[in-house]
PDB file of N, CA, C and O in Angstrom:
ATOM      1  N   UNK A   1      84.807  84.255  94.674  1.00  0.00           N
ATOM      2  CA  UNK A   1      86.292  84.247  94.428  1.00  0.00           C
ATOM      3  C   UNK A   1      87.492  84.567  93.540  1.00  0.00           C
ATOM      4  O   UNK A   1      87.979  83.699  92.816  1.00  0.00           O
ATOM      5  N   UNK A   2      87.933  85.715  93.591  1.00  0.00           N
ATOM      6  CA  UNK A   2      88.515  86.445  93.357  1.00  0.00           C
ATOM      7  C   UNK A   2      90.075  86.772  93.278  1.00  0.00           C
ATOM      8  O   UNK A   2      90.358  87.892  93.702  1.00  0.00           O
ATOM      9  N   UNK A   3      91.203  85.951  92.784  1.00  0.00           N
ATOM     10  CA  UNK A   3      92.680  86.096  93.576  1.00  0.00           C
ATOM     11  C   UNK A   3      93.056  87.048  92.241  1.00  0.00           C
ATOM     12  O   UNK A   3      92.451  87.218  91.183  1.00  0.00           O
ATOM     13  N   UNK A   4      94.922  87.855  92.996  1.00  0.00           N
ATOM     14  CA  UNK A   4      95.059  88.126  91.974  1.00  0.00           C
ATOM     15  C   UNK A   4      96.365  88.631  92.631  1.00  0.00           C
ATOM     16  O   UNK A   4      96.421  89.079  93.776  1.00  0.00           O
ATOM     17  N   UNK A   5      97.253  88.528  91.907  1.00  0.00           N
ATOM     18  CA  UNK A   5      98.927  89.107  92.512  1.00  0.00           C
ATOM     19  C   UNK A   5      99.058  90.703  93.338  1.00  0.00           C
ATOM     20  O   UNK A   5      99.909  91.218  94.063  1.00  0.00           O
ATOM     21  N   UNK A   6      97.767  91.118  92.802  1.00  0.00           N
ATOM     22  CA  UNK A   6      98.790  93.147  93.225  1.00  0.00           C
ATOM     23  C   UNK A   6      97.152  93.327  93.014  1.00  0.00           C
ATOM     24  O   UNK A   6      96.328  92.766  92.292  1.00  0.00           O
ATOM     25  N   UNK A   7      97.080  94.570  94.170  1.00  0.00           N
ATOM     26  CA  UNK A   7      95.763  95.382  94.071  1.00  0.00           C
ATOM     27  C   UNK A   7      95.754  96.321  92.640  1.00  0.00           C
ATOM     28  O   UNK A   7      94.757  96.651  91.998  1.00  0.00           O
ATOM     29  N   UNK A   8      97.062  96.619  92.372  1.00  0.00           N
ATOM     30  CA  UNK A   8      97.184  97.630  91.216  1.00  0.00           C
ATOM     31  C   UNK A   8      96.063  96.569  90.378  1.00  0.00           C
ATOM     32  O   UNK A   8      95.005  97.190  90.491  1.00  0.00           O
ATOM     33  N   UNK A   9      95.861  95.729  89.866  1.00  0.00           N
ATOM     34  CA  UNK A   9      94.936  95.015  88.769  1.00  0.00           C
ATOM     35  C   UNK A   9      93.304  95.867  88.701  1.00  0.00           C
ATOM     36  O   UNK A   9      92.547  96.053  87.748  1.00  0.00           O
ATOM     37  N   UNK A  10      93.189  96.287  90.290  1.00  0.00           N
ATOM     38  CA  UNK A  10      91.693  96.984  90.481  1.00  0.00           C
ATOM     39  C   UNK A  10      91.679  98.554  90.992  1.00  0.00           C
ATOM     40  O   UNK A  10      91.254  99.124  91.997  1.00  0.00           O
ATOM     41  N   UNK A  11      92.393  98.983  89.732  1.00  0.00           N
ATOM     42  CA  UNK A  11      92.652 100.538  90.161  1.00  0.00           C
ATOM     43  C   UNK A  11      91.480 101.389  89.144  1.00  0.00           C
ATOM     44  O   UNK A  11      91.232 102.572  89.378  1.00  0.00           O
ATOM     45  N   UNK A  12      90.961 100.819  88.271  1.00  0.00           N
ATOM     46  CA  UNK A  12      90.251 101.578  87.389  1.00  0.00           C
ATOM     47  C   UNK A  12      89.103 101.772  87.615  1.00  0.00           C
ATOM     48  O   UNK A  12      88.870 101.021  88.562  1.00  0.00           O
ATOM     49  N   UNK A  13      87.930 102.454  87.293  1.00  0.00           N
ATOM     50  CA  UNK A  13      86.821 103.017  87.785  1.00  0.00           C
ATOM     51  C   UNK A  13      85.772 101.754  86.816  1.00  0.00           C
ATOM     52  O   UNK A  13      84.542 101.768  86.780  1.00  0.00           O
ATOM     53  N   UNK A  14      86.396 101.063  86.330  1.00  0.00           N
ATOM     54  CA  UNK A  14      85.649  99.687  86.483  1.00  0.00           C
ATOM     55  C   UNK A  14      85.421  98.770  87.013  1.00  0.00           C
ATOM     56  O   UNK A  14      84.726  97.921  86.454  1.00  0.00           O
ATOM     57  N   UNK A  15      86.010  98.528  88.561  1.00  0.00           N
ATOM     58  CA  UNK A  15      86.254  97.821  89.225  1.00  0.00           C
ATOM     59  C   UNK A  15      85.912  97.979  90.368  1.00  0.00           C
ATOM     60  O   UNK A  15      86.467  97.755  91.443  1.00  0.00           O
ATOM     61  N   UNK A  16      84.264  98.672  89.884  1.00  0.00           N
ATOM     62  CA  UNK A  16      83.587  98.480  91.521  1.00  0.00           C
ATOM     63  C   UNK A  16      82.750  97.776  92.245  1.00  0.00           C
ATOM     64  O   UNK A  16      81.874  98.091  93.052  1.00  0.00           O
ATOM     65  N   UNK A  17      83.266  96.472  91.715  1.00  0.00           N
ATOM     66  CA  UNK A  17      82.874  95.082  92.274  1.00  0.00           C
ATOM     67  C   UNK A  17      83.488  95.067  93.750  1.00  0.00           C
ATOM     68  O   UNK A  17      83.035  94.456  94.718  1.00  0.00           O
ATOM     69  N   UNK A  18      84.546  95.825  93.704  1.00  0.00           N
ATOM     70  CA  UNK A  18      85.243  95.646  95.085  1.00  0.00           C
ATOM     71  C   UNK A  18      84.176  96.105  96.699  1.00  0.00           C
ATOM     72  O   UNK A  18      84.307  95.728  97.864  1.00  0.00           O
ATOM     73  N   UNK A  19      83.474  96.762  96.248  1.00  0.00           N
ATOM     74  CA  UNK A  19      81.972  97.130  97.571  1.00  0.00           C
ATOM     75  C   UNK A  19      81.754  96.045  97.505  1.00  0.00           C
ATOM     76  O   UNK A  19      81.955  95.609  98.638  1.00  0.00           O
ATOM     77  N   UNK A  20      81.420  95.184  96.810  1.00  0.00           N
ATOM     78  CA  UNK A  20      80.353  94.016  97.118  1.00  0.00           C
ATOM     79  C   UNK A  20      81.380  92.912  97.691  1.00  0.00           C
ATOM     80  O   UNK A  20      80.952  91.803  98.012  1.00  0.00           O
ATOM     81  N   UNK A  21      82.268  93.126  97.770  1.00  0.00           N
ATOM     82  CA  UNK A  21      83.218  92.290  98.050  1.00  0.00           C
ATOM     83  C   UNK A  21      83.254  92.011 100.067  1.00  0.00           C
ATOM     84  O   UNK A  21      83.505  92.745 101.023  1.00  0.00           O
ATOM     85  N   UNK A  22      82.944  90.887  99.939  1.00  0.00           N
ATOM     86  CA  UNK A  22      83.212  90.897 101.859  1.00  0.00           C
ATOM     87  C   UNK A  22      84.558  90.553 102.105  1.00  0.00           C
ATOM     88  O   UNK A  22      85.109  91.440 102.757  1.00  0.00           O
ATOM     89  N   UNK A  23      85.105  89.852 101.904  1.00  0.00           N
ATOM     90  CA  UNK A  23      86.500  89.907 102.279  1.00  0.00           C
ATOM     91  C   UNK A  23      87.624  90.319 101.308  1.00  0.00           C
ATOM     92  O   UNK A  23      87.532  90.118 100.097  1.00  0.00           O
ATOM     93  N   UNK A  24      88.621  90.866 101.853  1.00  0.00           N
ATOM     94  CA  UNK A  24      89.710  91.471 100.752  1.00  0.00           C
ATOM     95  C   UNK A  24      91.148  90.814 101.183  1.00  0.00           C
ATOM     96  O   UNK A  24      90.690  90.660 102.315  1.00  0.00           O
ATOM     97  N   UNK A  25      91.935  90.502 101.251  1.00  0.00           N
ATOM     98  CA  UNK A  25      92.983  90.063 102.101  1.00  0.00           C
ATOM     99  C   UNK A  25      94.382  90.358 101.344  1.00  0.00           C
ATOM    100  O   UNK A  25      94.427  89.708 100.299  1.00  0.00           O
ATOM    101  N   UNK A  26      95.387  91.043 101.530  1.00  0.00           N
ATOM    102  CA  UNK A  26      96.252  91.424 101.148  1.00  0.00           C
ATOM    103  C   UNK A  26      98.098  91.064 101.695  1.00  0.00           C
ATOM    104  O   UNK A  26      98.268  91.000 102.912  1.00  0.00           O
ATOM    105  N   UNK A  27      98.750  90.955 101.218  1.00  0.00           N
ATOM    106  CA  UNK A  27      99.974  90.305 102.151  1.00  0.00           C
ATOM    107  C   UNK A  27     100.870  91.537 101.414  1.00  0.00           C
ATOM    108  O   UNK A  27     100.364  92.469 100.788  1.00  0.00           O
ATOM    109  N   UNK A  28     102.319  91.326 101.633  1.00  0.00           N
ATOM    110  CA  UNK A  28     103.162  92.416 101.580  1.00  0.00           C
ATOM    111  C   UNK A  28     103.499  92.605 100.085  1.00  0.00           C
ATOM    112  O   UNK A  28     103.634  91.542  99.478  1.00  0.00           O
ATOM    113  N   UNK A  29     103.656  93.686  99.394  1.00  0.00           N
ATOM    114  CA  UNK A  29     103.427  93.651  97.862  1.00  0.00           C
ATOM    115  C   UNK A  29     103.943  95.502  98.340  1.00  0.00           C
ATOM    116  O   UNK A  29     103.853  96.213  99.341  1.00  0.00           O
ATOM    117  N   UNK A  30     104.714  95.683  96.348  1.00  0.00           N
ATOM    118  CA  UNK A  30     105.306  96.665  95.958  1.00  0.00           C
ATOM    119  C   UNK A  30     104.124  97.510  95.639  1.00  0.00           C
ATOM    120  O   UNK A  30     104.642  98.613  95.466  1.00  0.00           O
ATOM    121  N   UNK A  31     102.755  97.659  95.447  1.00  0.00           N
ATOM    122  CA  UNK A  31     102.066  97.784  94.390  1.00  0.00           C
ATOM    123  C   UNK A  31     101.864  98.946  94.389  1.00  0.00           C
ATOM    124  O   UNK A  31     102.110  99.473  95.474  1.00  0.00           O
ATOM    125  N   UNK A  32     101.426  99.757  93.432  1.00  0.00           N
ATOM    126  CA  UNK A  32     101.123 101.098  93.413  1.00  0.00           C
ATOM    127  C   UNK A  32     100.370 101.644  94.922  1.00  0.00           C
ATOM    128  O   UNK A  32      99.644 100.940  95.626  1.00  0.00           O
ATOM    129  N   UNK A  33     100.698 102.863  95.153  1.00  0.00           N
ATOM    130  CA  UNK A  33      99.764 102.904  96.687  1.00  0.00           C
ATOM    131  C   UNK A  33      98.695 103.713  96.539  1.00  0.00           C
ATOM    132  O   UNK A  33      98.204 104.264  97.524  1.00  0.00           O
ATOM    133  N   UNK A  34      98.122 103.914  95.097  1.00  0.00           N
ATOM    134  CA  UNK A  34      96.843 104.795  95.056  1.00  0.00           C
ATOM    135  C   UNK A  34      96.075 103.612  95.169  1.00  0.00           C
ATOM    136  O   UNK A  34      95.287 103.397  96.089  1.00  0.00           O
ATOM    137  N   UNK A  35      96.389 102.593  93.911  1.00  0.00           N
ATOM    138  CA  UNK A  35      95.626 101.314  94.635  1.00  0.00           C
ATOM    139  C   UNK A  35      94.989 100.856  95.757  1.00  0.00           C
ATOM    140  O   UNK A  35      93.800 100.775  96.065  1.00  0.00           O
ATOM    141  N   UNK A  36      96.254 100.506  96.436  1.00  0.00           N
ATOM    142  CA  UNK A  36      96.141 100.300  98.155  1.00  0.00           C
ATOM    143  C   UNK A  36      95.523 101.587  98.590  1.00  0.00           C
ATOM    144  O   UNK A  36      95.780 101.788  99.777  1.00  0.00           O
ATOM    145  N   UNK A  37      95.198 102.011  98.349  1.00  0.00           N
ATOM    146  CA  UNK A  37      94.588 103.342  99.125  1.00  0.00           C
ATOM    147  C   UNK A  37      93.270 103.566  99.080  1.00  0.00           C
ATOM    148  O   UNK A  37      92.556 104.170  99.880  1.00  0.00           O
ATOM    149  N   UNK A  38      92.942 102.889  97.816  1.00  0.00           N
ATOM    150  CA  UNK A  38      91.724 102.900  96.919  1.00  0.00           C
ATOM    151  C   UNK A  38      90.719 101.898  97.473  1.00  0.00           C
ATOM    152  O   UNK A  38      89.521 102.155  97.597  1.00  0.00           O
ATOM    153  N   UNK A  39      91.423 100.468  97.871  1.00  0.00           N
ATOM    154  CA  UNK A  39      91.007  99.840  98.550  1.00  0.00           C
ATOM    155  C   UNK A  39      90.475  99.438  99.924  1.00  0.00           C
ATOM    156  O   UNK A  39      89.392  99.129 100.422  1.00  0.00           O
ATOM    157  N   UNK A  40      92.203  99.642 100.433  1.00  0.00           N
ATOM    158  CA  UNK A  40      92.520  99.567 102.231  1.00  0.00           C
ATOM    159  C   UNK A  40      92.106 101.015 102.691  1.00  0.00           C
ATOM    160  O   UNK A  40      91.327 100.906 103.637  1.00  0.00           O
ATOM    161  N   UNK A  41      92.329 102.247 102.388  1.00  0.00           N
ATOM    162  CA  UNK A  41      92.165 103.578 102.950  1.00  0.00           C
ATOM    163  C   UNK A  41      93.676 103.828 103.101  1.00  0.00           C
ATOM    164  O   UNK A  41      94.624 103.072 102.890  1.00  0.00           O
ATOM    165  N   UNK A  42      93.637 104.973 103.481  1.00  0.00           N
ATOM    166  CA  UNK A  42      94.890 105.854 103.517  1.00  0.00           C
ATOM    167  C   UNK A  42      96.050 105.488 104.363  1.00  0.00           C
ATOM    168  O   UNK A  42      97.207 105.869 104.183  1.00  0.00           O
ATOM    169  N   UNK A  43      95.511 104.510 105.545  1.00  0.00           N
ATOM    170  CA  UNK A  43      96.592 104.468 106.608  1.00  0.00           C
ATOM    171  C   UNK A  43      97.056 103.140 106.385  1.00  0.00           C
ATOM    172  O   UNK A  43      97.709 102.698 107.329  1.00  0.00           O
ATOM    173  N   UNK A  44      96.913 102.373 105.414  1.00  0.00           N
ATOM    174  CA  UNK A  44      97.424 100.712 104.724  1.00  0.00           C
ATOM    175  C   UNK A  44      98.821 101.352 103.752  1.00  0.00           C
ATOM    176  O   UNK A  44      98.893 102.291 102.959  1.00  0.00           O
ATOM    177  N   UNK A  45      99.939 100.253 104.299  1.00  0.00           N
ATOM    178  CA  UNK A  45     100.737 100.529 103.079  1.00  0.00           C
ATOM    179  C   UNK A  45     101.263  98.901 103.268  1.00  0.00           C
ATOM    180  O   UNK A  45     101.706  98.335 104.267  1.00  0.00           O
ATOM    181  N   UNK A  46     101.054  98.463 102.057  1.00  0.00           N
ATOM    182  CA  UNK A  46     101.099  96.713 101.925  1.00  0.00           C
ATOM    183  C   UNK A  46     102.833  96.611 101.575  1.00  0.00           C
ATOM    184  O   UNK A  46     103.089  95.519 101.069  1.00  0.00           O
ATOM    185  N   UNK A  47     103.883  97.375 101.713  1.00  0.00           N
ATOM    186  CA  UNK A  47     104.868  97.375 101.646  1.00  0.00           C
ATOM    187  C   UNK A  47     106.067  97.459 102.891  1.00  0.00           C
ATOM    188  O   UNK A  47     107.286  97.314 102.973  1.00  0.00           O
ATOM    189  N   UNK A  48     104.964  97.775 103.760  1.00  0.00           N
ATOM    190  CA  UNK A  48     106.148  97.909 104.769  1.00  0.00           C
ATOM    191  C   UNK A  48     105.513  96.650 106.270  1.00  0.00           C
ATOM    192  O   UNK A  48     105.838  96.572 107.455  1.00  0.00           O
ATOM    193  N   UNK A  49     104.350  95.733 105.266  1.00  0.00           N
ATOM    194  CA  UNK A  49     104.296  94.528 106.213  1.00  0.00           C
ATOM    195  C   UNK A  49     105.827  93.428 106.192  1.00  0.00           C
ATOM    196  O   UNK A  49     106.808  93.317 105.457  1.00  0.00           O
ATOM    197  N   UNK A  50     105.296  92.727 107.515  1.00  0.00           N
ATOM    198  CA  UNK A  50     106.432  91.870 107.807  1.00  0.00           C
ATOM    199  C   UNK A  50     106.177  90.895 107.322  1.00  0.00           C
ATOM    200  O   UNK A  50     105.126  90.935 106.683  1.00  0.00           O
ATOM    201  N   UNK A  51     106.721  89.899 107.328  1.00  0.00           N
ATOM    202  CA  UNK A  51     106.558  88.211 106.692  1.00  0.00           C
ATOM    203  C   UNK A  51     105.707  87.540 107.592  1.00  0.00           C
ATOM    204  O   UNK A  51     106.085  87.295 108.737  1.00  0.00           O
ATOM    205  N   UNK A  52     104.016  87.055 106.965  1.00  0.00           N
ATOM    206  CA  UNK A  52     103.294  86.973 107.523  1.00  0.00           C
ATOM    207  C   UNK A  52     102.245  87.544 107.947  1.00  0.00           C
ATOM    208  O   UNK A  52     101.385  86.867 108.510  1.00  0.00           O
ATOM    209  N   UNK A  53     102.087  88.909 107.769  1.00  0.00           N
ATOM    210  CA  UNK A  53     100.826  89.989 108.212  1.00  0.00           C
ATOM    211  C   UNK A  53     100.381  89.981 106.590  1.00  0.00           C
ATOM    212  O   UNK A  53     100.895  89.424 105.620  1.00  0.00           O
ATOM    213  N   UNK A  54      99.038  90.961 106.745  1.00  0.00           N
ATOM    214  CA  UNK A  54      98.083  91.467 106.095  1.00  0.00           C
ATOM    215  C   UNK A  54      97.508  92.416 106.324  1.00  0.00           C
ATOM    216  O   UNK A  54      97.728  92.966 107.403  1.00  0.00           O
ATOM    217  N   UNK A  55      96.727  92.879 105.575  1.00  0.00           N
ATOM    218  CA  UNK A  55      95.630  93.511 105.817  1.00  0.00           C
ATOM    219  C   UNK A  55      94.965  92.979 105.577  1.00  0.00           C
ATOM    220  O   UNK A  55      95.185  91.996 104.870  1.00  0.00           O
ATOM    221  N   UNK A  56      93.404  93.377 106.132  1.00  0.00           N
ATOM    222  CA  UNK A  56      92.026  92.640 105.795  1.00  0.00           C
ATOM    223  C   UNK A  56      90.774  93.563 105.976  1.00  0.00           C
ATOM    224  O   UNK A  56      90.431  94.023 107.065  1.00  0.00           O
ATOM    225  N   UNK A  57      90.311  93.720 105.121  1.00  0.00           N
ATOM    226  CA  UNK A  57      88.702  94.300 105.027  1.00  0.00           C
ATOM    227  C   UNK A  57      87.691  93.142 105.028  1.00  0.00           C
ATOM    228  O   UNK A  57      87.583  92.387 104.062  1.00  0.00           O
ATOM    229  N   UNK A  58      87.057  93.043 105.989  1.00  0.00           N
ATOM    230  CA  UNK A  58      85.578  92.549 106.020  1.00  0.00           C
ATOM    231  C   UNK A  58      84.429  93.959 105.969  1.00  0.00           C
ATOM    232  O   UNK A  58      84.165  94.943 106.659  1.00  0.00           O
ATOM    233  N   UNK A  59      84.031  93.395 104.835  1.00  0.00           N
ATOM    234  CA  UNK A  59      82.860  94.353 104.786  1.00  0.00           C
ATOM    235  C   UNK A  59      81.799  94.691 105.711  1.00  0.00           C
ATOM    236  O   UNK A  59      81.324  95.827 105.683  1.00  0.00           O
ATOM    237  N   UNK A  60      81.342  93.744 106.601  1.00  0.00           N
ATOM    238  CA  UNK A  60      80.822  94.562 107.864  1.00  0.00           C
ATOM    239  C   UNK A  60      81.840  95.798 108.794  1.00  0.00           C
ATOM    240  O   UNK A  60      81.229  96.668 109.415  1.00  0.00           O
ATOM    241  N   UNK A  61      82.672  95.789 108.810  1.00  0.00           N
ATOM    242  CA  UNK A  61      83.230  96.303 109.926  1.00  0.00           C
ATOM    243  C   UNK A  61      83.518  97.325 108.868  1.00  0.00           C
ATOM    244  O   UNK A  61      83.408  97.183 107.650  1.00  0.00           O
ATOM    245  N   UNK A  62      84.023  98.692 109.740  1.00  0.00           N
ATOM    246  CA  UNK A  62      84.208  99.989 109.339  1.00  0.00           C
ATOM    247  C   UNK A  62      85.448 100.113 108.450  1.00  0.00           C
ATOM    248  O   UNK A  62      85.565 100.657 107.353  1.00  0.00           O
ATOM    249  N   UNK A  63      86.383  99.439 109.239  1.00  0.00           N
ATOM    250  CA  UNK A  63      87.971  99.867 108.864  1.00  0.00           C
ATOM    251  C   UNK A  63      88.477  98.245 108.381  1.00  0.00           C
ATOM    252  O   UNK A  63      87.917  97.178 108.632  1.00  0.00           O
ATOM    253  N   UNK A  64      89.736  98.499 107.604  1.00  0.00           N
ATOM    254  CA  UNK A  64      90.460  97.539 107.702  1.00  0.00           C
ATOM    255  C   UNK A  64      91.485  97.500 108.651  1.00  0.00           C
ATOM    256  O   UNK A  64      91.843  98.521 109.238  1.00  0.00           O
ATOM    257  N   UNK A  65      92.030  96.303 108.865  1.00  0.00           N
ATOM    258  CA  UNK A  65      93.379  95.774 110.142  1.00  0.00           C
ATOM    259  C   UNK A  65      93.757  95.341 110.022  1.00  0.00           C
ATOM    260  O   UNK A  65      93.277  94.382 109.416  1.00  0.00           O
ATOM    261  N   UNK A  66      95.419  95.285 110.422  1.00  0.00           N
ATOM    262  CA  UNK A  66      96.089  94.341 109.881  1.00  0.00           C
ATOM    263  C   UNK A  66      96.202  93.286 110.818  1.00  0.00           C
ATOM    264  O   UNK A  66      96.008  93.454 112.022  1.00  0.00           O
ATOM    265  N   UNK A  67      96.513  92.191 110.299  1.00  0.00           N
ATOM    266  CA  UNK A  67      95.873  90.771 111.143  1.00  0.00           C
ATOM    267  C   UNK A  67      97.320  89.913 110.667  1.00  0.00           C
ATOM    268  O   UNK A  67      97.716  90.000 109.505  1.00  0.00           O
ATOM    269  N   UNK A  68      98.040  89.097 111.677  1.00  0.00           N
ATOM    270  CA  UNK A  68      98.908  88.124 111.619  1.00  0.00           C
ATOM    271  C   UNK A  68      98.873  86.829 111.356  1.00  0.00           C
ATOM    272  O   UNK A  68      99.030  85.934 112.186  1.00  0.00           O
ATOM    273  N   UNK A  69      98.597  86.656 109.812  1.00  0.00           N
ATOM    274  CA  UNK A  69      98.134  85.363 109.380  1.00  0.00           C
ATOM    275  C   UNK A  69      99.275  84.008 109.617  1.00  0.00           C
ATOM    276  O   UNK A  69      98.874  82.871 109.365  1.00  0.00           O
ATOM    277  N   UNK A  70     100.542  84.204 110.059  1.00  0.00           N
ATOM    278  CA  UNK A  70     101.142  82.716 109.967  1.00  0.00           C
ATOM    279  C   UNK A  70     102.723  83.741 111.067  1.00  0.00           C
ATOM    280  O   UNK A  70     102.999  84.940 111.106  1.00  0.00           O
ATOM    281  N   UNK A  71     103.366  82.538 111.756  1.00  0.00           N
ATOM    282  CA  UNK A  71     104.538  83.168 112.104  1.00  0.00           C
ATOM    283  C   UNK A  71     105.537  82.261 111.370  1.00  0.00           C
ATOM    284  O   UNK A  71     106.744  82.494 111.432  1.00  0.00           O
TER     285      UNK A  71
END
C-alpha cells in the first residue's frame, strides 16, 4: 500500500512503480495537471471532482473511471 496527499509526489521518471499498482484512487486536489495525466491519462481532472467523487484506475481495466465513493 502506498498513500500520498498528491499525485505530484509521483511526477519523476524514478516512479515507474506506478505501473505495478493494481489500484490507484485519487480524490479532488489541485495537483499539477502533468502528474495527473501521467497517472490517469488526459481525460482526468482532479480539480473538477465533486465532493465524494474520485478517479479510479484498476490495473486490469483499459482506462480509469470516475466513481462516486460517497454521497
